[in-house]
C-alpha positions as a printed NumPy array, in Angstrom:
array([[ -8.896,   1.049,  22.214],
       [ -9.82 ,  -1.384,  19.418],
       [ -9.467,   0.148,  15.969],
       [-11.287,   3.414,  16.678],
       [-10.284,   6.104,  14.203],
       [ -8.117,   3.788,  12.09 ],
       [ -8.544,   2.979,   8.386],
       [ -8.553,  -0.619,   7.189],
       [ -8.375,  -1.677,   3.548],
       [ -9.463,  -5.278,   2.883],
       [ -8.535,  -6.505,  -0.576],
       [-11.003,  -9.274,  -1.283],
       [-13.321,  -7.996,   1.437],
       [-16.643,  -8.702,  -0.273],
       [-17.169, -12.359,   0.63 ],
       [-16.216, -15.088,   3.064],
       [-13.31 , -14.437,   5.415],
       [-12.574, -11.029,   3.875],
       [-16.093,  -9.747,   4.417],
       [-16.172, -11.132,   7.954],
       [-12.885,  -9.341,   8.678],
       [-14.251,  -6.092,   7.274],
       [-17.369,  -6.438,   9.428],
       [-15.418,  -7.134,  12.625],
       [-12.922,  -4.32 ,  11.995],
       [-15.834,  -1.918,  11.5  ],
       [-17.418,  -3.189,  14.715],
       [-14.106,  -2.4  ,  16.463],
       [-14.394,   1.206,  15.332],
       [-12.397,   1.214,  12.104],
       [-13.259,   3.043,   8.913],
       [-13.24 ,   0.152,   6.442],
       [-12.762,   0.072,   2.683],
       [-13.328,  -3.186,   0.787],
       [-12.074,  -3.868,  -2.725],
       [-13.175,  -6.4  ,  -5.317],
       [-13.021,  -6.79 ,  -9.067],
       [-16.825,  -6.775,  -9.433],
       [-19.186,  -3.911,  -8.653],
       [-22.017,  -6.376,  -7.998],
       [-19.954,  -8.052,  -5.265],
       [-19.192,  -4.702,  -3.664],
       [-22.815,  -3.578,  -3.726],
       [-23.965,  -6.856,  -2.158],
       [-21.288,  -6.691,   0.546],
       [-21.982,  -3.038,   1.383],
       [-25.639,  -3.876,   1.896],
       [-24.552,  -6.333,   4.61 ],
       [-21.58 ,  -4.512,   6.151],
       [-21.885,  -1.806,   8.825],
       [-22.869,   1.696,   7.764],
       [-19.876,   3.811,   6.797],
       [-18.056,   0.99 ,   4.996],
       [-17.058,   1.947,   1.463],
       [-16.082,  -0.096,  -1.581],
       [-13.707,   0.229,  -4.513],
       [-13.649,  -1.709,  -7.779],
       [-10.204,  -2.933,  -8.833],
       [ -8.812,  -5.975, -10.617],
       [ -6.452,  -7.166,  -7.895],
       [ -4.478,  -9.208, -10.412],
       [ -3.702,  -6.081, -12.467],
       [ -0.737,  -4.055, -11.119],
       [ -1.919,  -0.836, -12.781],
       [ -5.412,  -1.217, -11.328],
       [ -3.999,  -1.854,  -7.862],
       [ -1.768,   1.216,  -8.097],
       [ -4.783,   3.315,  -9.092],
       [ -6.768,   1.841,  -6.202],
       [ -4.207,   2.967,  -3.636],
       [ -4.082,   6.431,  -5.153],
       [ -7.86 ,   6.688,  -4.716],
       [ -7.932,   5.253,  -1.191],
       [ -4.917,   7.119,   0.166],
       [ -3.344,   6.437,   3.56 ],
       [ -4.501,   3.484,   5.656],
       [ -3.485,   2.022,   8.984],
       [ -3.975,  -1.624,   8.064],
       [ -3.859,  -3.515,   4.782],
       [ -5.421,  -6.982,   4.625],
       [ -5.167,  -9.281,   1.591],
       [ -7.746, -12.085,   1.507],
       [ -8.389, -12.217,  -2.249],
       [ -8.248, -15.567,  -3.983],
       [-10.094, -17.659,  -6.507],
       [-11.593, -21.051,  -5.565],
       [ -8.857, -23.642,  -5.248],
       [ -8.206, -26.009,  -8.136],
       [ -6.411, -29.223,  -7.251],
       [ -3.976, -30.59 ,  -9.819],
       [ -2.404, -34.006, -10.138],
       [  1.335, -34.01 , -10.8  ],
       [  0.831, -36.663, -13.468],
       [  0.224, -34.747, -16.685],
       [ -0.028, -31.388, -14.91 ],
       [ -1.002, -28.369, -16.994],
       [  1.977, -26.155, -16.269],
       [  0.292, -23.022, -17.613],
       [ -2.58 , -23.592, -15.177],
       [ -0.092, -24.22 , -12.362],
       [  1.68 , -20.925, -13.052],
       [ -1.633, -19.1  , -13.319],
       [ -2.668, -20.416,  -9.9  ],
       [  0.045, -18.257,  -8.333],
       [ -1.286, -15.165, -10.098],
       [ -3.676, -13.699,  -7.528],
       [ -2.908, -15.576,  -4.33 ],
       [  0.839, -14.999,  -4.381],
       [  1.781, -12.404,  -6.989],
       [ -1.401, -10.43 ,  -6.331],
       [ -0.476, -10.245,  -2.653],
       [  3.138,  -9.37 ,  -3.448],
       [  2.077,  -6.594,  -5.802],
       [ -0.423,  -5.223,  -3.282],
       [  2.353,  -4.922,  -0.72 ],
       [  4.846,  -3.523,  -3.219],
       [  2.412,  -0.773,  -4.185],
       [  0.537,  -0.385,  -0.921],
       [  3.213,  -0.475,   1.784],
       [  4.052,   3.192,   1.264],
       [  0.407,   4.037,   1.931],
       [  0.354,   2.277,   5.332],
       [  0.883,   4.729,   8.169],
       [  3.609,   4.358,  10.779],
       [  2.541,   1.875,  13.439],
       [  0.28 ,   0.061,  11.001],
       [  0.195,  -3.478,   9.678],
       [ -0.142,  -5.715,   6.646],
       [ -1.774,  -9.13 ,   6.941],
       [ -1.651, -11.762,   4.192],
       [ -3.51 , -15.038,   3.794],
       [ -2.116, -18.547,   3.442],
       [ -3.509, -21.946,   4.493],
       [ -2.647, -25.137,   6.341],
       [ -1.938, -26.948,   3.061],
       [  1.573, -25.516,   3.434],
       [  2.072, -27.865,   6.374],
       [ -0.399, -30.645,   5.633],
       [ -1.028, -31.113,   1.918],
       [ -2.993, -33.955,   0.411],
       [ -2.824, -35.678,  -2.957],
       [ -3.353, -33.161,  -5.73 ],
       [ -2.301, -30.243,  -3.528],
       [  1.258, -29.742,  -4.799],
       [  0.478, -26.379,  -6.421],
       [ -1.933, -25.103,  -3.749],
       [  0.442, -26.155,  -0.953],
       [  3.334, -24.431,  -2.714],
       [  1.364, -21.184,  -2.926],
       [  0.593, -21.374,   0.79 ],
       [  4.214, -22.071,   1.655],
       [  5.378, -19.203,  -0.541],
       [  3.08 , -16.777,   1.283],
       [  4.422, -17.907,   4.662],
       [  7.964, -17.178,   3.48 ],
       [  6.838, -13.886,   1.975],
       [  5.397, -12.784,   5.319],
       [  8.695, -13.384,   7.075],
       [ 10.773, -11.663,   4.407],
       [  8.492,  -8.619,   4.257],
       [  8.505,  -8.268,   8.035],
       [ 12.271,  -7.812,   7.843],
       [ 12.331,  -5.587,   4.769],
       [  9.448,  -3.304,   5.764],
       [ 10.248,  -2.996,   9.496],
       [  9.056,  -1.312,  11.633],
       [  5.839,  -1.851,   9.657],
       [  4.338,  -5.107,  10.927],
       [  3.657,  -7.924,   8.436],
       [  1.864, -11.111,   9.457],
       [ -0.174, -13.935,   7.984],
       [ -3.263, -15.968,   8.776],
       [ -3.467, -19.674,   7.959],
       [ -7.044, -20.989,   8.091],
       [ -8.109, -24.609,   8.025],
       [-11.391, -25.757,   6.48 ],
       [-13.869, -22.868,   6.625],
       [-17.398, -22.538,   5.253],
       [-16.567, -19.998,   2.577],
       [-16.722, -19.381,  -1.188],
       [-13.266, -20.961,  -1.416],
       [-15.032, -24.273,  -2.033],
       [-17.607, -22.916,  -4.491],
       [-16.229, -25.052,  -7.289],
       [-17.27 , -28.275,  -5.542],
       [-20.555, -30.075,  -6.016],
       [-22.94 , -29.064,  -3.199],
       [-23.297, -32.597,  -1.828],
       [-19.552, -33.234,  -1.966],
       [-18.851, -29.932,  -0.204],
       [-21.285, -30.66 ,   2.619],
       [-19.844, -34.138,   3.005],
       [-16.35 , -32.637,   3.249],
       [-17.547, -30.276,   5.976],
       [-19.191, -33.138,   7.882],
       [-16.184, -35.443,   7.618],
       [-13.82 , -32.668,   8.646],
       [-15.955, -31.723,  11.65 ],
       [-15.867, -35.308,  12.921],
       [-12.075, -35.4  ,  12.728],
       [-11.32 , -32.023,  14.301],
       [-10.714, -31.64 ,  18.039],
       [-13.151, -28.702,  18.14 ],
       [-15.883, -30.822,  16.534],
       [-16.814, -28.404,  13.735],
       [-15.417, -26.657,  10.688],
       [-14.549, -22.995,  10.844],
       [-16.795, -20.061,  10.086],
       [-15.549, -16.846,   8.467],
       [-16.077, -14.996,  11.75 ],
       [-13.687, -17.36 ,  13.541],
       [-10.887, -16.418,  11.174],
       [-11.782, -12.714,  11.128],
       [-10.915, -12.569,  14.819],
       [ -7.321, -13.497,  13.973],
       [ -6.942, -10.729,  11.384],
       [ -8.28 ,  -8.132,  13.807],
       [ -6.039,  -9.471,  16.574],
       [ -3.009,  -8.955,  14.327],
       [ -4.085,  -5.396,  13.585],
       [ -4.392,  -4.634,  17.291],
       [ -1.356,  -6.615,  18.537],
       [  1.544,  -4.205,  18.126],
       [  4.296,  -6.604,  19.221],
       [  3.79 ,  -9.313,  16.588],
       [  5.464,  -9.363,  13.182],
       [  6.761, -12.001,  10.773],
       [  4.303, -14.489,  12.258],
       [  1.657, -16.638,  10.608],
       [ -1.134, -17.64 ,  12.978],
       [ -2.925, -20.916,  12.32 ],
       [ -6.671, -21.112,  12.961],
       [ -7.627, -24.631,  11.949],
       [ -9.681, -26.178,  14.751],
       [ -6.759, -28.486,  15.523],
       [ -6.441, -29.933,  12.008],
       [ -2.647, -30.102,  12.208],
       [ -2.957, -32.328,  15.271],
       [ -5.028, -35.112,  13.718]])
């Protein structure tokens, strides 16, 4: 049956993995709404997404703005949270603690707030899917804050699945993906990272947003999975 006749709200659905998820959900028959803090991002995404997709402007780090967003959108069948700023790595030595706290703002507390406000708008039989990353299980030097955020989201998924049952709550944990997540890197350094990663991975390439989108849509359609975080990393945790 796919997602025919169902409504999907993708918070952060105007670029990268979020936009790919919105596109695939629409292709599966869903009525999709994407949300972003910038009108220009929404307009660009809507020009690329399937006809019938709509967009809403909301600062996803602002609880009042998120509450107003859900009032405008109304009931949905699936809520997906993919929003997040480009990662900033921080050394423990001399760490800026204000910056470390701020790093949790959108990726963790933004997701928590979206669920706190939005869960009551998700119809019976629906789902919520959050986003983490493999740094929770395989961090590198400088990843103490980023890995902690990822680990916190994994725990959040499990706790919410219990508290919000029978509503299903799951997570997706991508590996290295060609996405705006790495926009803060120098172009040459980013391409070198992709090339080095591809050589090391069992699948022989880095991920594309469409690879990860398939996992989000699977979790919307799989009605017997909750409290689970699915890893899509090309085998990165094996090497």
